[in-house]
C-alpha positions as CSV (number, residue, x, y, z in Angstrom):
1,M,9.9,-5.8,4.1
2,K,8.3,-6.6,0.4
3,I,9.5,-4.3,-2.4
4,K,9.1,-4.4,-6.2
5,A,12.1,-3.4,-8.1
6,L,11.5,-0.2,-10.4
7,K,15.0,-1.0,-12.5
8,A,17.0,-3.7,-12.8
9,L,19.4,-4.0,-9.4
10,V,22.2,-6.2,-8.4
11,G,23.4,-6.1,-4.8
12,D,24.0,-8.4,-1.6
13,Y,20.6,-9.6,-1.8
14,G,21.3,-10.9,-5.7
15,R,19.6,-9.6,-9.0
16,L,16.5,-8.1,-9.4
17,N,14.8,-7.2,-12.6
18,K,12.5,-4.6,-13.3
19,G,9.1,-5.6,-12.0
20,E,10.3,-8.3,-9.6
21,E,8.8,-8.3,-6.3
22,I,10.9,-9.9,-3.1
23,D,11.3,-9.7,0.8
24,L,14.5,-8.1,2.3
25,P,15.5,-7.1,5.5
26,K,14.3,-3.8,6.5
27,H,17.3,-2.0,6.7
28,I,18.2,-3.2,3.1
29,A,14.6,-2.2,2.0
30,S,14.8,1.2,3.7
31,Q,18.1,2.2,1.6
32,L,16.6,1.0,-1.3
33,L,13.5,3.1,-1.0
34,A,15.3,6.1,0.0
35,S,17.2,6.1,-3.2
36,G,14.1,5.3,-5.4
37,Y,15.0,2.4,-6.9
38,V,12.2,0.1,-5.6
39,E,8.4,0.9,-4.0
40,L,7.0,-0.7,-1.1
41,V,4.4,-3.6,-1.8
42,I,1.5,-3.5,0.9
43,E,-0.7,-6.8,0.7
44,P,-4.2,-6.5,1.4
45,E,-5.1,-7.8,5.1
46,Q,-6.5,-11.2,5.2
47,T,-10.0,-11.4,6.8
48,V,-9.8,-13.6,9.9
49,R,-13.1,-15.4,11.2
50,R,-13.5,-16.7,14.6
51,K,-16.0,-18.7,15.7
52,G,-17.2,-18.0,19.3
53,K,-19.5,-19.3,22.4
54,K,-22.8,-17.2,21.9
55,N,-23.3,-15.9,25.5
56,G,-27.1,-16.4,26.6
């Protein structure tokens, strides 16, 4: 899960400064989210274009 630190943190994942983003395992990120120390980063979905055969 990608999260963004709302304040400086230090833990098993290392040191995070306020505003820093990092990908963490879900179980760690969930604990930090529940404590209010971080927020979830949601990235916009990328558009996938595929070429297909035309039937006709």
